C-alpha positions as CSV (number, residue, x, y, z in Angstrom):
1,M,-115.3,-11.4,32.0
2,A,-113.2,-14.4,31.0
3,I,-109.6,-13.7,30.2
4,P,-108.7,-14.8,26.6
5,H,-106.3,-17.8,26.5
6,K,-103.3,-15.8,25.2
7,Y,-103.4,-13.6,28.4
8,R,-103.8,-16.5,30.9
9,L,-100.1,-16.9,31.5
10,I,-99.6,-13.3,32.6
11,P,-99.5,-13.4,36.5
12,N,-100.1,-9.7,37.1
13,V,-103.1,-9.2,34.7
14,P,-105.6,-8.2,37.5
15,S,-103.3,-5.5,38.9
16,M,-102.5,-4.2,35.4
17,L,-106.2,-4.0,34.6
18,R,-106.8,-1.9,37.7
19,S,-103.8,0.4,37.1
20,C,-104.9,0.9,33.5
21,Q,-108.3,2.3,34.4
22,K,-107.0,5.5,36.1
23,T,-103.3,6.2,36.4
24,P,-101.6,9.6,37.3
25,Y,-98.8,8.7,34.9
26,H,-97.8,12.3,34.3
27,S,-96.4,12.6,37.9
28,T,-93.2,10.9,36.9
29,W,-92.5,12.9,33.8
30,R,-91.0,16.3,33.2
31,R,-93.2,18.6,31.2
32,L,-91.2,20.3,28.4
33,D,-93.9,22.4,26.7
34,S,-94.5,24.4,29.9
35,E,-90.8,25.1,30.4
36,F,-89.6,25.7,26.8
37,P,-91.4,27.8,24.1
38,D,-89.9,25.6,21.3
39,W,-91.6,22.5,22.6
40,R,-94.9,24.4,23.1
41,E,-94.7,25.5,19.5
42,F,-93.9,22.0,18.4
43,H,-96.9,20.5,20.1
44,R,-99.2,23.3,18.8
45,T,-97.9,22.9,15.2
46,W,-98.3,19.1,14.9
47,W,-101.0,18.0,17.3
48,G,-104.5,17.4,15.9
49,S,-105.9,19.4,13.0
50,A,-102.8,21.6,12.6
51,G,-100.7,18.6,11.9
52,R,-103.2,17.0,9.6
53,T,-103.3,20.2,7.5
54,R,-99.5,20.0,7.0
55,F,-99.8,16.4,6.0
56,D,-102.6,17.2,3.6
57,E,-100.4,19.7,1.8
58,V,-97.7,17.1,1.3
59,R,-100.1,14.4,0.2
60,S,-102.0,16.7,-2.2
61,N,-99.3,16.2,-4.9
62,P,-98.0,12.6,-4.6
63,E,-96.2,12.8,-8.0
64,T,-93.5,15.2,-6.8
65,E,-91.0,14.9,-4.0
66,Q,-92.2,16.8,-0.8
67,F,-90.4,18.0,2.3
68,L,-91.7,18.3,5.8
69,Y,-90.0,21.1,7.8
70,V,-89.9,20.1,11.5
71,A,-90.0,23.4,13.4
72,P,-88.6,24.6,15.6
73,D,-85.1,23.4,14.7
74,S,-84.2,22.7,18.3
75,T,-86.9,20.0,18.6
76,F,-85.7,18.2,15.5
77,T,-82.1,18.3,16.9
78,A,-83.3,16.9,20.3
79,L,-85.2,14.1,18.7
80,T,-82.5,13.1,16.2
81,T,-79.2,14.6,17.5
82,C,-78.9,16.1,14.0
83,R,-79.3,19.6,12.7
84,Q,-82.4,20.3,10.6
85,P,-81.5,20.3,6.9
86,S,-82.1,23.5,5.1
87,G,-84.7,22.1,2.9
88,G,-86.6,20.0,5.4
89,M,-87.1,16.3,5.7
90,L,-87.7,14.5,2.5
91,V,-91.0,12.5,2.4
92,R,-90.0,9.5,0.4
93,R,-92.6,7.8,-1.8
94,D,-92.6,4.6,0.1
95,Y,-93.4,6.2,3.4
96,E,-97.1,6.0,2.8
97,E,-96.9,2.3,2.0
98,L,-94.8,1.6,5.1
99,L,-97.2,3.6,7.2
100,A,-100.2,1.7,5.9
101,R,-98.6,-1.7,6.7
102,I,-97.7,-0.4,10.2
103,R,-101.2,0.7,10.9
104,K,-102.5,-2.7,9.8
105,G,-100.0,-4.4,12.2
106,Y,-101.4,-2.2,14.9
107,R,-105.0,-3.2,14.2
108,D,-104.0,-6.9,14.0
109,D,-102.5,-6.8,17.5
110,R,-99.0,-7.4,16.4
111,A,-96.3,-7.1,19.0
112,G,-94.6,-4.4,16.9
113,I,-92.6,-3.5,13.9
114,I,-89.0,-4.2,13.2
115,L,-87.7,-1.8,10.4
116,V,-84.5,-3.0,8.9
117,G,-82.3,-1.2,6.5
118,L,-78.8,-0.2,5.7
119,P,-77.1,2.4,8.0
120,A,-78.0,6.0,7.0
121,S,-80.9,4.7,4.8
122,G,-83.3,7.1,6.3
123,K,-84.8,5.1,9.2
124,T,-84.6,8.0,11.7
125,C,-86.3,10.4,9.3
126,F,-89.1,7.8,8.9
127,N,-89.4,7.5,12.6
128,I,-89.9,11.3,12.8
129,F,-92.5,11.0,10.0
130,V,-94.4,8.4,12.1
131,L,-94.2,10.5,15.2
132,L,-95.7,13.5,13.4
133,E,-98.4,11.3,11.9
134,C,-99.3,10.0,15.3
135,M,-99.6,13.6,16.7
136,A,-101.7,14.6,13.7
137,Q,-104.1,11.7,14.4
138,L,-104.3,12.5,18.2
139,Q,-102.4,9.2,19.0
140,N,-100.4,9.1,22.2
141,V,-96.8,8.3,21.3
142,L,-93.5,7.6,22.9
143,F,-90.3,8.5,21.1
144,T,-86.9,7.1,22.4
145,T,-83.8,8.8,21.0
146,V,-80.3,7.4,20.5
147,D,-79.3,9.5,23.6
148,L,-81.6,7.3,25.7
149,E,-84.1,10.1,26.3
150,T,-87.8,9.1,26.0
151,Y,-90.4,11.7,25.0
152,L,-94.1,11.3,25.6
153,V,-96.5,13.3,23.4
154,D,-100.2,13.3,24.3
155,E,-103.1,15.8,24.2
156,L,-101.8,17.7,27.2
157,G,-98.3,18.4,25.9
158,V,-94.7,17.1,25.5
159,W,-93.1,15.2,28.4
160,M,-89.6,13.7,28.9
161,K,-87.6,11.4,31.1
162,H,-84.5,9.2,30.9
163,T,-85.3,5.9,29.1
164,Q,-84.0,3.8,31.9
165,D,-86.4,5.5,34.3
166,V,-89.4,4.2,32.4
167,R,-89.7,1.3,34.9
168,A,-93.3,0.6,35.5
169,I,-96.5,0.3,33.5
170,D,-97.8,3.2,35.6
171,D,-95.4,5.5,33.7
172,L,-97.4,5.0,30.5
173,P,-100.8,6.4,29.4
174,P,-103.8,4.2,30.4
175,F,-104.7,1.4,28.0
176,D,-107.1,-1.6,27.9
177,L,-105.6,-5.0,27.6
178,F,-108.6,-6.3,25.6
179,V,-108.5,-3.4,23.2
180,P,-105.3,-3.7,21.2
181,T,-105.8,-0.3,19.5
182,S,-105.7,1.4,22.9
183,R,-101.9,0.8,23.1
184,V,-99.5,3.7,23.0
185,W,-97.2,3.8,20.0
186,S,-93.6,3.5,21.0
187,I,-90.9,4.5,18.5
188,V,-87.4,3.4,19.6
189,D,-84.7,5.1,17.5
190,A,-82.0,2.7,18.6
191,Y,-78.9,3.8,16.7
192,C,-77.7,0.6,14.8
193,G,-79.5,-1.5,17.4
194,R,-76.8,-0.7,20.0
195,Y,-79.0,-0.9,23.1
196,S,-81.9,-2.9,24.3
197,P,-84.7,-0.6,25.5
198,P,-86.7,-1.3,28.7
199,S,-89.4,-4.0,28.3
200,Q,-92.1,-1.4,29.1
201,L,-91.4,0.3,25.7
202,L,-91.8,-3.0,23.8
203,G,-94.4,-4.7,26.1
204,L,-98.1,-5.0,26.6
205,A,-99.0,-1.4,26.7
206,C,-96.9,-0.4,23.6
207,F,-97.0,-1.0,19.9
208,A,-93.3,-0.6,19.1
209,L,-91.5,0.6,16.0
210,Y,-87.9,-0.5,16.2
211,P,-85.3,0.2,13.4
212,I,-82.3,-1.9,13.2
213,P,-79.5,-2.5,10.6
214,L,-79.4,-5.3,8.2
215,P,-79.0,-8.3,8.6
216,R,-79.6,-8.5,12.3
217,Q,-83.4,-8.5,12.6
218,D,-83.4,-12.1,14.1
219,D,-81.3,-10.8,17.0
220,F,-84.0,-8.4,18.1
221,R,-87.2,-10.5,17.9
222,R,-86.6,-11.8,21.4
223,W,-86.9,-8.3,22.8
224,F,-90.7,-8.3,22.0
225,I,-93.2,-9.9,24.4
226,R,-93.6,-13.4,23.3
227,F,-97.3,-13.9,24.0
228,R,-98.4,-11.7,21.1
229,S,-98.2,-12.5,17.5
230,P,-94.5,-12.0,16.3
231,P,-93.4,-8.5,15.2
232,L,-93.8,-7.6,11.6
233,V,-90.5,-7.1,9.7
234,L,-90.4,-4.2,7.2
235,T,-87.5,-3.1,5.0
236,M,-86.4,0.4,4.3
237,R,-85.3,0.3,0.7
238,P,-82.1,2.1,-0.5
239,W,-82.2,5.7,-1.7
240,L,-83.3,6.2,-5.3
241,D,-81.4,8.5,-7.6
242,Q,-84.5,10.7,-7.9
243,E,-84.6,11.1,-4.2
244,L,-80.9,11.9,-4.0
245,L,-81.4,14.5,-6.7
246,S,-84.2,16.1,-4.7
247,L,-82.0,16.2,-1.7
248,I,-79.2,17.8,-3.7
249,L,-81.4,20.5,-5.1
250,N,-83.4,21.2,-2.0
251,D,-81.6,20.0,1.1
252,I,-77.9,20.9,0.8
253,D,-76.5,24.2,2.0
254,L,-73.8,25.3,-0.4
255,G,-71.9,28.5,-0.4
256,P,-72.2,30.8,-3.4
257,A,-68.9,29.7,-4.9
258,L,-69.9,26.1,-4.7
259,A,-73.5,26.5,-5.7
260,R,-72.6,28.1,-9.0
261,Y,-70.8,25.0,-10.2
262,V,-72.8,22.3,-8.3
263,T,-76.2,23.5,-9.5
264,A,-74.9,23.5,-13.1
265,W,-73.5,20.0,-12.8
266,A,-75.5,17.8,-10.4
267,T,-78.9,18.5,-11.8
268,S,-79.6,15.3,-13.7
269,L,-80.1,11.6,-12.8
270,Q,-77.0,10.7,-14.8
271,C,-74.8,13.1,-12.8
272,V,-76.3,11.7,-9.6
273,E,-75.2,8.2,-10.7
274,Q,-71.7,9.5,-11.3
275,I,-71.6,11.2,-8.0
276,R,-72.7,8.0,-6.2
277,S,-69.9,6.1,-7.9
278,V,-67.3,8.5,-6.6
279,A,-68.7,9.6,-3.2
280,G,-70.8,6.6,-2.1
281,P,-74.4,5.5,-1.9
282,L,-75.6,7.4,1.1
283,P,-76.8,11.1,1.4
284,R,-74.1,11.9,4.0
285,D,-71.4,10.7,1.6
286,I,-72.8,12.8,-1.2
287,F,-73.2,15.9,0.9
288,A,-69.6,15.6,2.2
289,Y,-68.4,15.2,-1.4
290,L,-70.5,18.1,-2.8
291,Q,-69.4,20.4,0.0
292,D,-65.7,19.7,-0.5
293,P,-64.4,22.0,-3.2
294,A,-61.1,20.2,-3.4
295,R,-62.9,17.1,-4.8
296,C,-66.2,17.9,-6.5
297,L,-65.3,21.2,-8.3
298,Q,-62.5,19.6,-10.3
299,D,-64.9,16.7,-11.3
300,A,-67.6,19.2,-12.2
301,S,-65.2,21.1,-14.5
302,K,-64.5,17.9,-16.3
303,V,-68.1,17.0,-16.7
304,L,-69.1,20.5,-17.8
305,D,-66.0,20.6,-20.1
306,V,-65.2,24.2,-19.1
307,P,-62.1,25.4,-17.3
308,W,-62.6,26.0,-13.6
309,A,-61.1,29.3,-12.6
310,G,-61.8,28.7,-8.9
311,P,-64.4,30.5,-6.8
312,S,-63.8,34.2,-6.1
313,L,-62.4,34.5,-2.5
314,G,-62.4,38.1,-1.6
315,S,-60.1,39.8,-4.2
316,F,-58.3,36.6,-5.1
317,T,-59.1,34.1,-7.8
318,I,-56.9,31.1,-8.8
319,D,-56.7,30.0,-12.4
320,W,-55.0,26.8,-13.6
321,S,-53.1,28.6,-16.4
322,S,-52.0,31.9,-14.9
323,I,-51.5,32.8,-11.2
324,A,-52.8,36.1,-10.1
325,T,-51.2,38.1,-7.3
326,F,-53.4,38.7,-4.3
327,D,-53.9,41.0,-1.4
328,T,-56.6,39.2,0.6
329,L,-57.6,35.5,0.8
330,L,-60.9,34.7,2.5
331,L,-60.9,31.3,4.3
332,V,-63.6,28.9,3.7
333,K,-66.5,29.0,6.2
334,P,-67.1,25.8,8.3
335,L,-69.0,23.2,6.4
336,D,-70.9,20.1,7.5
337,V,-68.7,18.4,10.1
338,H,-70.4,16.3,12.7
339,C,-69.1,17.1,16.2
340,A,-70.2,17.3,19.8
341,S,-71.2,21.0,19.6
342,I,-73.2,22.1,16.6
343,H,-71.5,25.5,16.9
344,T,-68.0,24.2,16.5
345,D,-66.1,25.9,13.8
346,L,-64.1,23.3,11.9
347,Y,-63.0,22.9,8.3
348,V,-63.8,20.1,5.9
349,V,-60.6,18.6,4.6
350,D,-59.9,15.6,2.4
351,F,-58.4,13.2,4.9
352,R,-57.0,11.0,2.2
353,S,-54.4,13.7,1.2
354,T,-51.3,14.7,3.2
355,T,-51.5,17.3,5.9
356,V,-50.3,20.5,4.3
357,A,-51.6,19.4,0.9
358,A,-55.0,19.0,2.4
359,A,-54.9,22.5,3.9
360,V,-53.9,24.0,0.6
361,L,-56.6,22.0,-1.3
362,A,-59.3,23.1,1.1
363,H,-58.3,26.8,1.1
364,A,-56.3,27.6,-2.0
365,R,-58.2,25.4,-4.5
366,V,-55.1,24.2,-6.3
367,P,-54.3,20.6,-7.3
368,D,-51.6,19.7,-4.7
369,Y,-48.9,21.0,-2.4
370,L,-46.1,21.3,-5.0
371,V,-48.3,23.2,-7.5
372,A,-49.5,25.5,-4.8
373,E,-46.0,26.2,-3.6
374,Q,-44.8,27.0,-7.1
375,A,-47.9,29.1,-7.9
376,F,-47.6,31.2,-4.9
377,R,-43.8,31.7,-5.3
378,R,-44.4,33.0,-8.8
379,A,-46.7,35.5,-7.3
380,N,-44.8,36.6,-4.3
381,E,-42.3,34.3,-2.4
382,S,-42.7,35.9,1.0
383,V,-46.4,36.0,0.9
384,A,-46.6,32.4,-0.3
385,T,-44.5,31.1,2.6
386,N,-46.3,33.1,5.2
387,A,-49.8,32.2,3.9
388,L,-48.9,28.5,3.8
389,S,-47.8,28.8,7.4
390,A,-51.0,30.5,8.5
391,W,-53.0,27.7,6.7
392,A,-51.0,25.1,8.5
393,F,-51.7,26.6,11.8
394,E,-55.4,27.0,11.0
395,A,-55.5,23.3,10.1
396,L,-54.2,22.5,13.6
397,A,-57.6,21.2,14.9
398,I,-58.3,18.7,12.1
399,L,-55.2,17.5,10.4
400,S,-53.0,14.7,11.6
401,T,-49.3,15.6,11.8
402,S,-48.4,11.9,11.5
403,G,-49.6,11.8,7.9
404,H,-52.9,10.1,7.3
405,I,-56.2,9.7,9.1
406,P,-58.1,6.4,8.7
407,P,-60.9,6.7,6.2
408,E,-63.5,5.6,8.7
409,R,-63.0,8.5,10.9
410,S,-64.9,11.6,10.1
411,Q,-63.3,13.6,12.9
412,A,-59.8,13.4,14.1
413,S,-57.8,14.3,17.1
414,M,-54.2,15.2,16.5
415,D,-50.9,14.4,18.3
416,L,-48.7,17.4,18.8
417,Q,-45.2,16.4,18.3
418,M,-43.9,17.9,21.5
419,R,-43.0,16.7,25.0
420,L,-42.1,20.0,26.4
421,H,-43.5,22.1,29.3
422,P,-42.5,25.3,31.1
423,M,-40.6,24.5,34.3
424,S,-41.7,25.8,37.7
425,R,-40.2,29.1,38.6
426,D,-39.0,30.3,41.9
427,P,-41.3,33.2,42.9
428,S,-38.5,35.1,44.5
429,S,-36.3,34.9,41.4
430,T,-35.8,38.0,39.3
431,D,-35.0,36.0,36.2
432,T,-37.9,36.4,33.8
433,R,-36.5,34.5,30.9
434,P,-38.5,31.5,29.8
435,R,-37.2,28.2,31.0
436,F,-38.4,24.8,29.7
437,V,-38.0,21.2,30.8
438,Y,-37.6,18.3,28.5
439,G,-37.5,14.9,30.3
440,N,-35.4,15.3,33.4
441,C,-33.1,18.0,31.9
442,E,-33.5,21.8,32.1
443,H,-32.7,24.0,29.1
444,D,-32.5,27.8,29.1
445,D,-34.3,29.4,26.3
446,V,-34.4,26.3,24.2
447,L,-37.3,24.4,22.6
448,T,-36.9,20.8,21.7
449,I,-39.4,19.0,19.4
450,S,-39.7,15.2,19.5
451,P,-42.2,12.8,17.9
452,E,-44.0,12.1,21.2
453,G,-46.4,13.9,23.3
454,L,-49.8,15.4,23.6
455,T,-53.3,15.0,22.2
456,L,-55.4,17.8,20.7
457,Q,-59.2,17.5,20.9
458,P,-61.7,20.0,19.5
459,Q,-64.0,21.3,22.2
460,G,-66.5,24.1,21.3
461,N,-64.8,26.9,19.4
462,N,-61.3,26.1,20.8
463,A,-58.9,23.3,20.5
464,F,-57.5,22.3,23.8
465,I,-54.0,20.7,24.2
466,Q,-53.9,18.4,27.2
467,Q,-50.6,18.8,29.0
468,A,-48.2,15.9,29.2
469,P,-48.6,13.8,32.4
470,A,-45.2,15.0,33.6
471,A,-46.2,18.6,33.5
472,P,-46.2,20.4,36.9
473,T,-49.6,21.0,38.6
474,G,-51.2,24.2,37.8
475,W,-50.3,24.5,34.1
476,G,-53.7,23.3,33.0
477,R,-54.3,23.1,29.3
478,L,-53.5,25.6,26.6
479,S,-56.2,27.0,24.4
480,L,-55.5,27.5,20.7
481,P,-58.2,29.4,18.7
482,I,-59.5,27.8,15.5
483,Y,-62.0,30.4,14.3
484,P,-62.3,31.1,10.5
485,R,-60.3,34.2,9.7
486,E,-59.5,36.3,6.7
487,I,-55.8,36.3,5.7
488,T,-54.7,39.9,5.0
489,T,-51.2,40.9,4.0
490,F,-49.5,43.9,5.5
491,T,-46.3,45.8,4.7
492,N,-46.4,48.1,7.7
493,L,-47.4,46.4,10.9
494,A,-48.0,49.6,12.9
495,R,-50.1,51.1,10.2
496,D,-51.9,48.2,8.6
497,V,-52.6,45.8,11.5
498,S,-55.6,46.4,13.7
499,V,-56.9,44.5,16.7
500,D,-59.4,42.5,14.7
501,P,-60.0,38.9,15.8
502,T,-61.5,38.0,12.4
503,R,-58.3,38.4,10.5
504,Y,-54.9,36.8,10.0
505,F,-52.3,39.5,9.4
506,V,-49.6,38.0,7.2
507,S,-46.3,39.7,6.5
508,A,-45.7,40.6,2.8
509,Q,-42.0,41.1,3.5
510,R,-39.3,39.8,5.8
511,D,-38.3,43.0,7.4
512,H,-39.0,41.6,10.9
513,P,-37.5,38.1,10.8
514,F,-38.7,36.8,14.1
515,F,-42.4,36.5,13.1
516,D,-44.4,36.2,9.9
517,A,-48.0,36.6,11.0
518,V,-50.0,38.0,13.8
519,F,-53.6,37.5,14.9
520,F,-55.7,38.3,17.9
521,A,-58.1,36.4,20.2
522,P,-60.0,37.3,23.3
523,S,-59.0,35.6,26.6
524,Y,-61.5,33.7,28.6
525,D,-59.4,33.5,31.7
526,P,-61.6,34.9,34.5
527,T,-58.5,35.7,36.7
528,P,-57.7,39.5,36.8
529,P,-56.0,41.1,34.9
530,Y,-56.6,38.4,32.3
531,S,-60.3,38.8,32.5
532,R,-60.1,41.8,30.2
533,S,-57.2,40.7,28.0
534,V,-56.5,40.1,24.3
535,I,-54.0,37.4,23.3
536,I,-51.5,38.5,20.6
537,W,-50.6,35.3,18.7
538,V,-47.2,35.7,16.9
539,L,-46.7,33.1,14.2
540,R,-43.1,32.2,13.1
541,T,-42.2,30.1,10.1
542,G,-39.1,27.9,10.2
543,L,-36.0,28.1,12.4
544,A,-34.2,31.1,10.8
545,K,-32.2,33.1,13.4
546,A,-32.1,36.8,13.5
547,D,-29.3,39.2,14.3
548,G,-29.7,41.5,17.3
549,D,-30.8,44.6,15.3
550,A,-33.5,42.8,13.4
551,A,-34.8,41.1,16.6
552,A,-34.8,44.4,18.4
553,S,-36.8,45.9,15.5
554,S,-39.3,43.1,15.7
555,C,-39.7,43.7,19.4
556,D,-40.5,47.3,18.8
557,L,-43.2,46.4,16.4
558,L,-44.8,44.0,18.9
559,C,-44.6,46.7,21.5
560,T,-46.6,48.8,19.2
561,L,-49.3,46.1,19.0
562,Q,-49.3,45.9,22.8
563,T,-49.8,49.7,23.0
564,K,-52.8,49.3,20.5
565,V,-54.4,46.7,22.8
566,L,-53.8,48.9,25.9
567,S,-55.3,51.9,24.2
568,M,-58.6,49.8,23.8
569,G,-58.7,49.2,27.6
570,F,-57.5,45.6,27.4
571,F,-54.5,43.8,28.8
572,P,-52.1,42.4,26.1
573,V,-50.8,38.9,26.4
574,L,-48.1,37.7,23.9
575,K,-48.0,34.1,22.8
576,Y,-45.6,32.7,20.2
577,V,-46.1,29.9,17.8
578,V,-43.3,28.3,15.8
579,V,-44.5,26.4,12.7
580,V,-41.8,23.9,11.6
581,P,-42.5,22.3,8.2
582,L,-40.0,19.4,7.9
583,Q,-39.8,16.8,5.1
584,V,-38.4,14.1,7.3
585,R,-39.0,13.7,11.0
586,Q,-36.2,14.5,13.2
587,S,-35.5,16.2,16.5
588,V,-35.2,19.9,16.2
589,V,-33.7,22.5,18.6
590,W,-34.8,26.1,18.3
591,E,-33.1,29.0,20.2
592,F,-34.5,32.5,20.9
593,P,-32.7,35.0,18.5
594,P,-30.2,37.3,20.2
595,G,-31.9,40.3,21.8
596,W,-35.1,38.4,22.7
597,E,-34.0,36.8,26.0
598,E,-35.4,39.6,28.1
599,D,-38.5,40.3,26.1
600,A,-39.9,36.8,25.2
601,Q,-41.9,36.4,28.4
602,G,-45.0,34.9,26.7
603,E,-45.7,31.2,26.2
604,V,-44.2,29.4,23.2
605,Y,-46.0,26.7,21.4
606,V,-44.4,24.6,18.6
607,Q,-46.4,23.0,15.8
608,F,-44.5,20.1,14.0
609,L,-45.8,19.6,10.4
610,D,-44.9,17.0,7.8
611,P,-45.9,18.4,4.4
612,L,-45.1,15.2,2.5
613,G,-46.7,12.7,4.7
614,S,-45.3,10.2,7.1
615,G,-41.6,9.7,6.8
616,G,-41.2,12.3,4.1
617,E,-43.1,10.2,1.5
618,R,-46.0,11.6,-0.5
619,G,-49.3,9.9,0.3
620,P,-52.1,9.2,-2.1
621,M,-54.0,12.3,-3.3
């Protein structure tokens, strides 16, 4: 058989023809559906007639917006590095038109398809749509993720290998050079076009779908094999208001307090237009806005022309006109924050506001820090101060103590304003008092705060503080829990406080001046006796000193807590936190109150906060 002219310049055509006839390509791939039930269910759900049935259900009513739910969730996460939205993946109305043009390019022996569009315009979801369509039509398909993992789906199952390991034509399903429609579909979900996939995924054996951001399509044409007709360039159009409205009504996961107002407000195209003007044009911007009560609920109350009394949080409700006293304040559950671990518990905070003001806005639902402070003081001065301290500490993992966070950062690490570490102790010494080192000087029982130091990075369900480089070997890193907790006031610590890791116990009075709040966290230190230990975190507001009698009374109360922990069969570990809200940055020295020198054997951490922003000036709200 004569070789067509357009293939004559390929030096290895004969060997390729031989390898394409019978190739044990599966030998280099890892089979997922035989190892993991989720991938087995994914293949069974979408391959062949089962997948076509699901598509028929969506296409049966083209006049309405439809959603495809990619089950199981874990497979959608693996393919997209995103969690599956609660309402499924929206099938946009132009998907069918794009798919028809892609099929025509496949039949016409095009080198592939370049899909261009704005960032977050839905290119990845369309890639998943094409993947599922290929499976439903019994079409072998390769799917390359942004994490450089390539998945192969064929009639036998789901296979996977690292993208850079797809090195030879023998790694791909058999194909016939002279039958263009025998090529395997290759969907390369290159995030913002940040990497060039191996030539095998864009070459002779593949029909590639490659999404890239505007306006860079010309930069990527060279990645396609030149001897075929040039790739077809398609454009993903911007989101329509009707599509965004469908996402809001079907795809966003709101808590009960938010849903009551958002569903009464953002249910018309006119409101969607208003939301886009405030939040931004992309779904992720709109979702972040609607899930942030500090921003959207006040706007909703203006549009609805009704006073917003604030969502009910436990037994506490805030009203603009009158401030109610409260006993319990339920913290907001974690919202949609993108991070390395999908199980990380972090809070959504308006980063454009100041630090403490942002914490108050997210948790207390009041306009700004000063209004919050006045409102709480009208209710109960002691409770107000202590609650604000607890919020400030809970915001440790996401708020910048230096004032503001750049708007382009959706996550933030935080600099702790401290350059202090415990000094090495002589094992033979009988002195158990805490000793600390600052620079090259040693200080007995003194903490010094300075605007230099460490970096906090959220990891999993904990925030880890990396020690300063000068710290002695063996001190490791200090773990601060950032779980959502319920703030509960108490008047009698021995009677009202239980060893409950889901609560903040906040003092309603100042009858024990060394600490204002207590909470508990399990220890994950595998070293005995810490392997079965409970950490008692003691929270202190400000730098007020206590006389000997008051300090001794506080010590007795903490001994009672230790006894409670011991009675449960756990080893108690005391750790102290001093929250220092200062209007203007300055060095601060804090000394242990008299009477605590022999008892304060736990570790002491200091959190330096600036409630009015950098340099004591209020930032933009």
